[in-house]
MDTraj code that builds the backbone (N, CA, C; nanometers):
import mdtraj as md
import numpy as np

residues = "MET ALA SER THR LYS LYS ILE ARG SER THR THR ILE LEU GLY LEU CYS LYS ASP GLY GLU VAL ALA ILE GLY GLY ASP GLY GLN VAL THR PHE GLY ASP THR VAL LEU LYS GLN LYS SER LYS LYS VAL ARG LYS MET HIS ASN ASP SER ILE LEU THR GLY PHE ALA GLY SER THR ALA ASP ALA PHE THR LEU PHE GLU LYS PHE GLU LYS LYS LEU GLU GLN PHE ASN GLY ASN LEU TYR ARG SER ALA VAL GLU LEU ALA LYS GLU TRP ARG SER ASP LYS TYR LEU ARG ARG LEU GLU ALA MET LEU ALA VAL LEU ASN SER GLU SER SER LEU LEU ILE SER GLY LEU GLY ASP VAL ILE GLU PRO ASP ASP GLY ILE VAL ALA ILE GLY SER GLY GLY GLN TYR ALA LEU ALA ALA ALA ARG ALA LEU LEU LYS TYR SER LYS LEU THR ALA LYS GLU VAL VAL GLU GLU SER LEU ARG ILE SER SER SER ILE CYS VAL TYR THR ASN GLU ASN PHE THR ILE GLU VAL LEU LYS ASP ASN PRO GLU LYS LYS ARG ARG ASN LYS".split()
xyz = np.array([
    [-2.1182, 14.4897, 8.2187],
    [-2.0672, 14.6197, 8.2596],
    [-1.9273, 14.6016, 8.3177],
    [-1.8344, 14.6828, 8.2742],
    [-1.6955, 14.6749, 8.3199],
    [-1.6845, 14.7253, 8.4632],
    [-1.5908, 14.6680, 8.5362],
    [-1.5672, 14.7077, 8.6736],
    [-1.5097, 14.8489, 8.6783],
    [-1.5610, 14.9303, 8.7689],
    [-1.5076, 15.0650, 8.7859],
    [-1.4101, 15.0706, 8.9023],
    [-1.3882, 14.9550, 8.9675],
    [-1.2924, 14.9507, 9.0772],
    [-1.1517, 14.9663, 9.0224],
    [-1.0707, 15.0354, 9.0965],
    [-0.9310, 15.0542, 9.0585],
    [-0.8417, 14.9892, 9.1626],
    [-0.7282, 14.9407, 9.1131],
    [-0.6269, 14.8954, 9.2062],
    [-0.5558, 15.0196, 9.2555],
    [-0.5586, 15.0373, 9.3859],
    [-0.4929, 15.1530, 9.4464],
    [-0.3794, 15.1013, 9.5321],
    [-0.2726, 15.1693, 9.5211],
    [-0.1629, 15.1286, 9.6071],
    [-0.0713, 15.2449, 9.6292],
    [-0.0621, 15.2827, 9.7513],
    [0.0624, 15.3353, 9.7960],
    [0.0735, 15.4753, 9.8430],
    [0.1802, 15.4893, 9.9184],
    [0.2359, 15.6191, 9.9522],
    [0.3858, 15.6044, 9.9324],
    [0.4420, 15.6911, 9.8499],
    [0.5865, 15.6950, 9.8271],
    [0.6352, 15.8338, 9.8665],
    [0.7450, 15.8388, 9.9423],
    [0.8016, 15.9656, 9.9852],
    [0.9529, 15.9570, 9.9758],
    [1.0148, 16.0591, 9.9152],
    [1.1598, 16.0635, 9.9053],
    [1.2113, 16.2036, 9.9329],
    [1.3312, 16.2125, 9.9920],
    [1.3900, 16.3418, 10.0239],
    [1.5390, 16.3263, 10.0533],
    [1.6059, 16.4400, 10.0594],
    [1.7481, 16.4441, 10.0929],
    [1.7665, 16.5401, 10.2096],
    [1.8471, 16.4968, 10.3085],
    [1.8764, 16.5834, 10.4222],
    [2.0186, 16.5547, 10.4693],
    [2.0978, 16.6565, 10.4789],
    [2.2345, 16.6455, 10.5307],
    [2.3144, 16.5357, 10.4601],
    [2.3006, 16.5264, 10.3293],
    [2.3771, 16.4298, 10.2515],
    [2.3194, 16.2899, 10.2473],
    [2.2132, 16.2657, 10.3216],
    [2.1478, 16.1345, 10.3189],
    [2.0223, 16.1442, 10.2325],
    [2.0095, 16.0535, 10.1356],
    [1.8929, 16.0495, 10.0477],
    [1.8125, 15.9257, 10.0860],
    [1.6822, 15.9433, 10.1056],
    [1.5982, 15.8304, 10.1461],
    [1.4677, 15.8317, 10.0680],
    [1.4191, 15.7126, 10.0381],
    [1.2871, 15.6963, 9.9773],
    [1.2204, 15.5784, 10.0461],
    [1.0917, 15.5907, 10.0662],
    [1.0183, 15.4825, 10.1305],
    [0.8800, 15.4694, 10.0734],
    [0.8248, 15.3526, 10.0915],
    [0.6888, 15.3263, 10.0480],
    [0.6255, 15.2220, 10.1373],
    [0.4948, 15.2245, 10.1421],
    [0.4235, 15.1227, 10.2193],
    [0.4055, 14.9988, 10.1321],
    [0.3473, 14.8942, 10.1864],
    [0.3360, 14.7693, 10.1127],
    [0.1971, 14.7322, 10.0674],
    [0.0974, 14.8170, 10.0893],
    [-0.0405, 14.7782, 10.0626],
    [-0.0809, 14.7969, 9.9178],
    [-0.1501, 14.6951, 9.8648],
    [-0.2137, 14.7030, 9.7335],
    [-0.3614, 14.6726, 9.7559],
    [-0.4482, 14.7635, 9.7113],
    [-0.5912, 14.7535, 9.7367],
    [-0.6687, 14.7506, 9.6064],
    [-0.7701, 14.6645, 9.6008],
    [-0.8624, 14.6597, 9.4871],
    [-1.0009, 14.6911, 9.5408],
    [-1.0508, 14.8117, 9.5080],
    [-1.1783, 14.8546, 9.5650],
    [-1.1651, 14.8656, 9.7155],
    [-1.2470, 14.7888, 9.7887],
    [-1.2402, 14.7923, 9.9349],
    [-1.1729, 14.6676, 9.9926],
    [-1.0929, 14.5992, 9.9087],
    [-1.0252, 14.4775, 9.9514],
    [-0.8732, 14.4942, 9.9423],
    [-0.8048, 14.4547, 10.0488],
    [-0.6589, 14.4554, 10.0476],
    [-0.6130, 14.3269, 9.9806],
    [-0.5392, 14.3411, 9.8688],
    [-0.4895, 14.2250, 9.7952],
    [-0.3530, 14.1792, 9.8444],
    [-0.2720, 14.2728, 9.8849],
    [-0.1349, 14.2407, 9.9257],
    [-0.0924, 14.3416, 10.0304],
    [-0.0155, 14.2948, 10.1299],
    [0.0265, 14.3848, 10.2367],
    [0.1760, 14.4139, 10.2376],
    [0.2549, 14.3369, 10.1628],
    [0.3999, 14.3549, 10.1679],
    [0.4617, 14.3707, 10.0297],
    [0.4012, 14.4541, 9.9482],
    [0.4558, 14.4823, 9.8162],
    [0.5761, 14.5766, 9.8309],
    [0.6799, 14.5543, 9.7507],
    [0.7976, 14.6418, 9.7553],
    [0.7898, 14.7375, 9.6366],
    [0.7774, 14.8661, 9.6654],
    [0.7544, 14.9666, 9.5615],
    [0.8686, 15.0654, 9.5467],
    [0.9763, 15.0429, 9.6192],
    [1.0953, 15.1279, 9.6073],
    [1.2166, 15.0395, 9.5827],
    [1.3154, 15.0954, 9.5129],
    [1.4387, 15.0202, 9.4872],
    [1.5516, 15.1134, 9.4491],
    [1.6732, 15.0570, 9.4583],
    [1.7924, 15.1272, 9.4128],
    [1.8185, 15.0863, 9.2688],
    [1.8726, 15.1806, 9.1909],
    [1.9080, 15.1549, 9.0514],
    [2.0456, 15.2118, 9.0218],
    [2.0963, 15.1769, 8.9058],
    [2.2224, 15.2265, 8.8507],
    [2.3349, 15.2256, 8.9547],
    [2.3810, 15.1057, 8.9831],
    [2.4901, 15.0861, 9.0794],
    [2.4582, 15.1468, 9.2156],
    [2.3330, 15.1355, 9.2568],
    [2.2875, 15.1861, 9.3870],
    [2.3102, 15.3358, 9.4051],
    [2.3056, 15.4134, 9.2954],
    [2.3268, 15.5579, 9.3048],
    [2.1978, 15.6372, 9.2886],
    [2.0881, 15.5684, 9.2535],
    [1.9599, 15.6347, 9.2311],
    [1.8511, 15.5556, 9.3013],
    [1.7614, 15.6280, 9.3678],
    [1.6476, 15.5665, 9.4347],
    [1.5222, 15.5920, 9.3530],
    [1.4364, 15.4907, 9.3439],
    [1.3124, 15.5038, 9.2681],
    [1.1964, 15.4457, 9.3469],
    [1.0783, 15.4986, 9.3209],
    [0.9564, 15.4457, 9.3805],
    [0.8413, 15.4679, 9.2848],
    [0.7397, 15.3816, 9.2935],
    [0.6250, 15.3963, 9.2042],
    [0.4945, 15.3982, 9.2803],
    [0.3967, 15.4600, 9.2168],
    [0.2583, 15.4561, 9.2635],
    [0.1717, 15.4305, 9.1422],
    [0.0660, 15.3555, 9.1615],
    [-0.0259, 15.3256, 9.0526],
    [-0.0333, 15.1775, 9.0266],
    [-0.0721, 15.1430, 8.9078],
    [-0.0859, 15.0036, 8.8690],
    [0.0495, 14.9333, 8.8778],
    [0.0533, 14.8218, 8.9486],
    [0.1793, 14.7517, 8.9735],
    [0.2456, 14.7032, 8.8454],
    [0.1706, 14.6388, 8.7592],
    [0.2288, 14.5888, 8.6343],
    [0.2820, 14.7039, 8.5497],
    [0.2077, 14.8131, 8.5451],
    [0.2519, 14.9308, 8.4698],
    [0.3803, 14.9881, 8.5296],
    [0.3850, 14.9928, 8.6623],
    [0.5027, 15.0478, 8.7281],
    [0.6267, 14.9632, 8.7017],
    [0.6129, 14.8316, 8.7025],
    [0.7289, 14.7471, 8.6749],
    [0.7786, 14.7677, 8.5317],
    [0.6874, 14.7900, 8.4398],
    [0.7268, 14.8221, 8.3021],
    [0.8075, 14.9520, 8.3010],
    [0.7612, 15.0514, 8.3754],
    [0.8307, 15.1802, 8.3805],
    [0.9661, 15.1683, 8.4511],
    [0.9731, 15.0886, 8.5571],
    [1.1016, 15.0638, 8.6228],
    [1.2033, 15.0105, 8.5224],
    [1.1616, 14.9117, 8.4440],
    [1.2510, 14.8538, 8.3421],
    [1.2949, 14.9584, 8.2412],
    [1.1988, 15.0350, 8.1905],
    [1.2304, 15.1385, 8.0914],
    [1.3244, 15.2438, 8.1500],
    [1.2984, 15.2843, 8.2745],
    [1.3821, 15.3863, 8.3364],
    [1.5233, 15.3327, 8.3590],
    [1.5346, 15.2089, 8.4006],
    [1.6665, 15.1494, 8.4209],
    [1.7461, 15.1461, 8.2900],
    [1.6779, 15.1166, 8.1798],
    [1.7449, 15.1170, 8.0486],
    [1.7896, 15.2579, 8.0112],
    [1.7077, 15.3579, 8.0422],
    [1.7458, 15.4968, 8.0139],
    [1.8681, 15.5363, 8.0973],
    [1.8709, 15.4940, 8.2229],
    [1.9865, 15.5243, 8.3078],
    [2.1140, 15.4629, 8.2503],
    [2.1036, 15.3410, 8.2017],
    [2.2196, 15.2769, 8.1383],
    [2.2598, 15.3525, 8.0126],
    [2.1599, 15.3877, 7.9312],
    [2.1860, 15.4568, 7.8046],
    [2.2541, 15.5920, 7.8270],
    [2.2146, 15.6618, 7.9340],
    [2.2667, 15.7964, 7.9586],
    [2.3608, 15.8006, 8.0793],
    [2.4276, 15.6904, 8.1051],
    [2.5327, 15.6820, 8.2071],
    [2.4912, 15.7375, 8.3433],
    [2.3686, 15.7079, 8.3862],
    [2.3235, 15.7490, 8.5185],
    [2.2811, 15.8937, 8.5301],
    [2.2729, 15.9670, 8.4175],
    [2.2289, 16.1062, 8.4208],
    [2.0788, 16.1083, 8.4511],
    [2.0451, 16.1463, 8.5738],
    [1.9073, 16.1395, 8.6211],
    [1.8131, 16.2259, 8.5377],
    [1.8502, 16.3525, 8.5149],
    [1.7637, 16.4427, 8.4373],
    [1.7396, 16.3900, 8.2963],
    [1.8464, 16.3585, 8.2284],
    [1.8339, 16.3139, 8.0892],
    [1.7510, 16.1865, 8.0800],
    [1.7752, 16.0924, 8.1706],
    [1.7007, 15.9667, 8.1713],
    [1.5529, 15.9911, 8.1979],
    [1.5230, 16.0809, 8.2926],
    [1.3840, 16.1125, 8.3251],
    [1.3126, 16.1778, 8.2073],
    [1.3784, 16.2749, 8.1442],
    [1.3175, 16.3444, 8.0299],
    [1.2946, 16.2473, 7.9140],
    [1.3927, 16.1638, 7.8858],
    [1.3787, 16.0689, 7.7755],
    [1.2697, 15.9664, 7.8038],
    [1.2574, 15.9211, 7.9296],
    [1.1490, 15.8294, 7.9649],
    [1.0136, 15.8981, 7.9481],
    [1.0020, 16.0212, 7.9965],
    [0.8754, 16.0950, 7.9849],
    [0.8364, 16.1157, 7.8391],
    [0.9349, 16.1479, 7.7535],
    [0.9054, 16.1655, 7.6104],
    [0.8552, 16.0355, 7.5496],
    [0.9228, 15.9254, 7.5798],
    [0.8807, 15.7960, 7.5253],
    [0.7444, 15.7568, 7.5804],
    [0.7237, 15.7783, 7.7080],
    [0.5987, 15.7437, 7.7746],
    [0.4825, 15.8204, 7.7115],
    [0.5037, 15.9475, 7.6844],
    [0.3991, 16.0320, 7.6265],
    [0.3701, 15.9978, 7.4805],
    [0.4732, 15.9588, 7.4056],
    [0.4554, 15.9415, 7.2612],
    [0.4275, 15.7975, 7.2173],
    [0.4612, 15.6998, 7.2964],
    [0.4403, 15.5601, 7.2590],
    [0.2953, 15.5186, 7.2853],
    [0.2316, 15.4626, 7.1848],
    [0.0901, 15.4262, 7.1930],
    [0.0611, 15.3306, 7.3095],
    [0.1496, 15.2328, 7.3308],
    [0.1313, 15.1368, 7.4396],
    [0.1592, 15.2014, 7.5750],
    [0.2715, 15.2704, 7.5846],
    [0.3110, 15.3282, 7.7128],
    [0.2140, 15.4353, 7.7615],
    [0.1506, 15.5072, 7.6686],
    [0.0559, 15.6127, 7.7079],
    [-0.0562, 15.5598, 7.7952],
    [-0.0862, 15.4304, 7.7843],
    [-0.1958, 15.3722, 7.8617],
    [-0.1559, 15.3315, 8.0035],
    [-0.0280, 15.3388, 8.0329],
    [0.0186, 15.2980, 8.1647],
    [-0.0290, 15.3968, 8.2707],
    [-0.0771, 15.3421, 8.3814],
    [-0.1286, 15.4247, 8.4900],
    [-0.0373, 15.4124, 8.6112],
    [0.0646, 15.4941, 8.6136],
    [0.1591, 15.4930, 8.7248],
    [0.2370, 15.6237, 8.7237],
    [0.3060, 15.6488, 8.8327],
    [0.3974, 15.7623, 8.8432],
    [0.5256, 15.7111, 8.9054],
    [0.6349, 15.7783, 8.8757],
    [0.7634, 15.7443, 8.9354],
    [0.8179, 15.8632, 9.0133],
    [0.8792, 15.8336, 9.1266],
    [0.9574, 15.9303, 9.2022],
    [1.1009, 15.8810, 9.1936],
    [1.1928, 15.9671, 9.1544],
    [1.3334, 15.9274, 9.1381],
    [1.4225, 16.0318, 9.2060],
    [1.5291, 15.9847, 9.2719],
    [1.6174, 16.0743, 9.3466],
    [1.7610, 16.0265, 9.3385],
    [1.8500, 16.1221, 9.3476],
    [1.9899, 16.0915, 9.3745],
    [2.0379, 16.1986, 9.4716],
    [2.1667, 16.2079, 9.4928],
    [2.2168, 16.3034, 9.5918],
    [2.2038, 16.4491, 9.5482],
    [2.1728, 16.4728, 9.4198],
    [2.1600, 16.6107, 9.3709],
    [2.0182, 16.6535, 9.3361],
    [1.9308, 16.5590, 9.3021],
    [1.7987, 16.5966, 9.2505],
    [1.6899, 16.4998, 9.2938],
    [1.5684, 16.5535, 9.2980],
    [1.4477, 16.4755, 9.3224],
    [1.3490, 16.5088, 9.2122],
    [1.2960, 16.4062, 9.1434],
    [1.2060, 16.4296, 9.0306],
    [1.0821, 16.3423, 9.0388],
    [0.9716, 16.3961, 8.9863],
    [0.8491, 16.3193, 8.9637],
    [0.8342, 16.3031, 8.8134],
    [0.8007, 16.1813, 8.7698],
    [0.7826, 16.1548, 8.6270],
    [0.6423, 16.0994, 8.6070],
    [0.5670, 16.1608, 8.5146],
    [0.4307, 16.1143, 8.4877],
    [0.4142, 16.0802, 8.3400],
    [0.3083, 16.0079, 8.3118],
    [0.2780, 15.9669, 8.1757],
    [0.2285, 16.0792, 8.0871],
    [0.2048, 16.1948, 8.1440],
    [0.1627, 16.3089, 8.0638],
    [0.2827, 16.3804, 8.0035],
    [0.4013, 16.3263, 8.0304],
    [0.5231, 16.3887, 7.9804],
    [0.5835, 16.4852, 8.0796],
    [0.5321, 16.4853, 8.2022],
    [0.5831, 16.5756, 8.3047],
    [0.7070, 16.5196, 8.3717],
    [0.8055, 16.6028, 8.3882],
    [0.9195, 16.5763, 8.4744],
    [0.9267, 16.6985, 8.5651],
    [0.8949, 16.6794, 8.6918],
    [0.8823, 16.7912, 8.7842],
    [0.9849, 16.7770, 8.8953],
    [1.0575, 16.8861, 8.9199],
    [1.1507, 16.8906, 9.0323],
    [1.0889, 16.9809, 9.1390],
    [1.0389, 16.9215, 9.2475],
    [0.9758, 17.0031, 9.3518],
    [1.0733, 17.1058, 9.4102],
    [1.0216, 17.2229, 9.4451],
    [1.1044, 17.3311, 9.4988],
    [1.1803, 17.2898, 9.6240],
    [1.1157, 17.2112, 9.7103],
    [1.1786, 17.1746, 9.8370],
    [1.2521, 17.0408, 9.8313],
    [1.2543, 16.9769, 9.7130],
    [1.3272, 16.8513, 9.6970],
    [1.2575, 16.7292, 9.7538],
    [1.1353, 16.7460, 9.8026],
    [1.0607, 16.6332, 9.8587],
    [0.9681, 16.5800, 9.7503],
    [0.9791, 16.4500, 9.7190],
    [0.8898, 16.3886, 9.6218],
    [0.7912, 16.2996, 9.6966],
    [0.6638, 16.3155, 9.6610],
    [0.5588, 16.2363, 9.7250],
    [0.4539, 16.2036, 9.6197],
    [0.4235, 16.0743, 9.6071],
    [0.3224, 16.0305, 9.5108],
    [0.2347, 15.9236, 9.5760],
    [0.1244, 15.8954, 9.5112],
    [0.0348, 15.7917, 9.5582],
    [-0.0817, 15.8475, 9.6367],
    [-0.1701, 15.7578, 9.6759],
    [-0.2930, 15.7998, 9.7426],
    [-0.2684, 15.8698, 9.8756],
    [-0.1619, 15.8349, 9.9454],
    [-0.1283, 15.9009, 10.0715],
    [-0.0130, 15.9984, 10.0595],
    [0.0276, 16.0277, 9.9376],
    [0.1443, 16.1124, 9.9154],
    [0.1341, 16.2512, 9.9753],
    [0.0178, 16.3125, 9.9673],
    [0.0051, 16.4501, 10.0177],
    [0.0107, 16.4551, 10.1697],
    [-0.0406, 16.3492, 10.2367],
    [-0.0302, 16.3431, 10.3832],
    [0.1175, 16.3289, 10.4232],
    [0.1876, 16.2411, 10.3548],
    [0.3292, 16.2189, 10.3846],
    [0.4111, 16.3448, 10.3547],
    [0.3786, 16.4139, 10.2476],
    [0.4477, 16.5370, 10.2114],
    [0.4324, 16.6426, 10.3213],
    [0.3097, 16.6617, 10.3687],
    [0.2859, 16.7605, 10.4750],
    [0.3628, 16.7226, 10.6015],
    [0.3597, 16.5954, 10.6363],
    [0.4318, 16.5501, 10.7557],
    [0.5817, 16.5718, 10.7392],
    [0.6365, 16.5374, 10.6228],
    [0.7805, 16.5521, 10.5989],
    [0.8233, 16.6980, 10.6076],
    [0.7442, 16.7876, 10.5512],
    [0.7791, 16.9302, 10.5583],
    [0.7870, 16.9774, 10.7030],
    [0.6911, 16.9358, 10.7847],
    [0.6921, 16.9766, 10.9261],
    [0.8099, 16.9132, 10.9999],
    [0.8344, 16.7851, 10.9768],
    [0.9438, 16.7168, 11.0461],
    [1.0802, 16.7739, 11.0066],
    [1.0971, 16.8088, 10.8792],
    [1.2239, 16.8688, 10.8364],
    [1.2459, 17.0048, 10.9017],
    [1.1379, 17.0778, 10.9194],
    [1.1493, 17.2121, 10.9756],
    [1.1654, 17.2117, 11.1277],
    [1.0975, 17.1181, 11.1943],
    [1.0915, 17.1259, 11.3399],
    [1.1553, 17.0079, 11.4144],
    [1.2348, 16.9264, 11.3454],
    [1.2995, 16.8146, 11.4147],
    [1.4437, 16.7989, 11.3692],
    [1.5159, 16.7152, 11.4375],
    [1.6545, 16.6849, 11.4022],
    [1.6655, 16.5425, 11.3490],
    [1.5559, 16.4876, 11.2996],
    [1.5554, 16.3511, 11.2470],
    [1.6405, 16.3412, 11.1198],
    [1.6958, 16.2234, 11.0945],
    [1.7684, 16.1978, 10.9691],
    [1.6691, 16.1853, 10.8552],
    [1.7181, 16.1830, 10.7337],
    [1.6305, 16.1663, 10.6166],
    [1.5503, 16.0371, 10.6287],
    [1.6164, 15.9285, 10.6650],
    [1.5464, 15.7999, 10.6795],
    [1.4382, 15.8079, 10.7862],
    [1.4689, 15.8709, 10.8977],
    [1.3709, 15.8829, 11.0062],
    [1.2531, 15.9703, 10.9655],
    [1.2800, 16.0780, 10.8909],
    [1.1712, 16.1643, 10.8430],
    [1.0798, 16.0857, 10.7492],
    [1.1394, 16.0088, 10.6569],
    [1.0588, 15.9284, 10.5642],
    [0.9743, 15.8288, 10.6423],
    [1.0356, 15.7579, 10.7367],
    [0.9613, 15.6565, 10.8124],
    [0.8473, 15.7167, 10.8933],
    [0.8739, 15.8249, 10.9646],
    [0.7694, 15.8860, 11.0462],
    [0.6593, 15.9471, 10.9598],
    [0.6956, 16.0064, 10.8472],
    [0.5954, 16.0640, 10.7560],
    [0.5057, 15.9547, 10.6978],
    [0.5657, 15.8412, 10.6620],
    [0.4856, 15.7290, 10.6124],
    [0.3922, 15.6774, 10.7216],
    [0.4423, 15.6733, 10.8447],
    [0.3593, 15.6276, 10.9577],
    [0.2386, 15.7200, 10.9753],
    [0.2633, 15.8505, 10.9682],
    [0.1535, 15.9475, 10.9800],
    [0.0546, 15.9283, 10.8657],
    [0.1053, 15.9137, 10.7442],
    [0.0177, 15.8923, 10.6287],
    [-0.0653, 15.7665, 10.6452],
    [-0.0036, 15.6584, 10.6962],
    [-0.0768, 15.5322, 10.7109],
    [-0.1879, 15.5423, 10.8150],
    [-0.1767, 15.6387, 10.9053],
    [-0.2825, 15.6556, 11.0057],
    [-0.4012, 15.7345, 10.9503],
    [-0.3838, 15.7942, 10.8311],
    [-0.4886, 15.8762, 10.7697],
    [-0.5441, 15.8112, 10.6434],
    [-0.4572, 15.7595, 10.5577],
    [-0.4965, 15.7077, 10.4264],
    [-0.5277, 15.5577, 10.4347],
    [-0.6480, 15.5188, 10.3948],
    [-0.6868, 15.3773, 10.4023],
    [-0.6150, 15.2914, 10.2990],
    [-0.5487, 15.3532, 10.2011],
    [-0.4752, 15.2791, 10.0985],
    [-0.3260, 15.2657, 10.1325],
    [-0.2898, 15.2979, 10.2562],
    [-0.1513, 15.2940, 10.3013],
    [-0.1428, 15.2127, 10.4301],
    [-0.0457, 15.1203, 10.4369],
    [-0.0281, 15.0443, 10.5608],
    [0.1082, 15.0722, 10.6224],
    [0.1423, 14.9993, 10.7294],
    [0.2676, 15.0229, 10.8022],
    [0.3771, 14.9223, 10.7682],
    [0.3657, 14.8527, 10.6574],
    [0.4726, 14.7629, 10.6110],
    [0.5623, 14.8424, 10.5168],
    [0.6576, 14.9160, 10.5735],
    [0.7399, 15.0079, 10.4963],
    [0.8659, 14.9414, 10.4425],
    [0.9041, 14.9836, 10.3235],
    [1.0358, 14.9543, 10.2687],
    [1.1029, 15.0898, 10.2498],
    [1.2219, 15.1045, 10.3082],
    [1.2941, 15.2312, 10.2976],
    [1.4342, 15.2015, 10.2460],
    [1.4736, 15.2756, 10.1426],
    [1.6077, 15.2640, 10.0847],
    [1.6807, 15.3959, 10.1099],
    [1.8118, 15.3876, 10.1329],
    [1.8910, 15.5055, 10.1685],
    [2.0197, 15.5084, 10.0876],
    [2.0583, 15.6288, 10.0460],
    [2.1902, 15.6551, 9.9881],
    [2.2606, 15.7501, 10.0831],
    [2.3844, 15.7245, 10.1100],
    [2.4633, 15.8150, 10.1936],
    [2.5648, 15.8835, 10.1040],
    [2.6026, 16.0065, 10.1405],
    [2.7085, 16.0765, 10.0678],
    [2.8357, 15.9945, 10.0716],
    [2.9028, 15.9906, 9.9613],
    [3.0300, 15.9205, 9.9523],
    [3.1421, 16.0202, 9.9830],
    [3.2101, 16.0061, 10.1008],
    [3.3146, 16.1024, 10.1352],
    [3.4284, 16.1042, 10.0340],
    [3.4587, 15.9904, 9.9713],
    [3.5653, 15.9832, 9.8721],
    [3.5300, 16.0704, 9.7514],
    [3.4027, 16.0665, 9.7106],
    [3.3557, 16.1491, 9.5990],
    [3.3723, 16.2961, 9.6327],
    [3.3390, 16.3345, 9.7575],
    [3.3520, 16.4742, 9.7990],
    [3.4971, 16.5201, 9.7917],
    [3.5889, 16.4350, 9.8369],
    [3.7313, 16.4714, 9.8332],
    [3.7800, 16.4914, 9.6904],
    [3.7346, 16.4057, 9.5978],
    [3.7768, 16.4166, 9.4591],
    [3.7239, 16.5423, 9.3938],
    [3.6054, 16.5904, 9.4375],
    [3.5423, 16.7063, 9.3758],
    [3.5949, 16.8390, 9.4321],
    [3.6806, 16.8341, 9.5340],
    [3.7317, 16.9596, 9.5930],
    [3.8513, 17.0092, 9.5184],
])
top = md.Topology()
chain = top.add_chain()
for i, resn in enumerate(residues, 1):
    res = top.add_residue(resn, chain, resSeq=i)
    for name in ("N", "CA", "C"):
        top.add_atom(name, md.element.get_by_symbol(name[0]), res)
traj = md.Trajectory(xyz[None], top)
């Protein structure tokens, strides 16, 4: 009889506030009721450090998707929307990729997107992306913190992950947080 246990890992949360873009994730990877790893890194910067990404789901599958997404970003010169749509189309239509069990959260200074293997590319109304087993706890915390605090984007991500880790057994407090700051030179050129 095949094992029905699943590898579960993660809470990923990303958002933009006052020109600062942040994404964070915890480090726990769980198989059934056993913690396999406590310091996994599930978020990273891509495309000349202009895009933040995070994954939830099967680790090997997610690394495959990270590679594919990075190639799409190169192919489409860092265009986040186009790269996300093209990855989702390939993911949905490719026989091998369709079996991958993971989700991606991707952000830059203009957009926040969720990408799934069903061909979905979703831009949340409030710009907050949250995926993984503790994603909904972190999302609720982030919405409240954004509304009722003066915390920075990085601080909101960190505190929301902390709250999620206190509720979700598949989330720990070994956080990795990546941040993009607005480039003032870019703003001057665009005026």
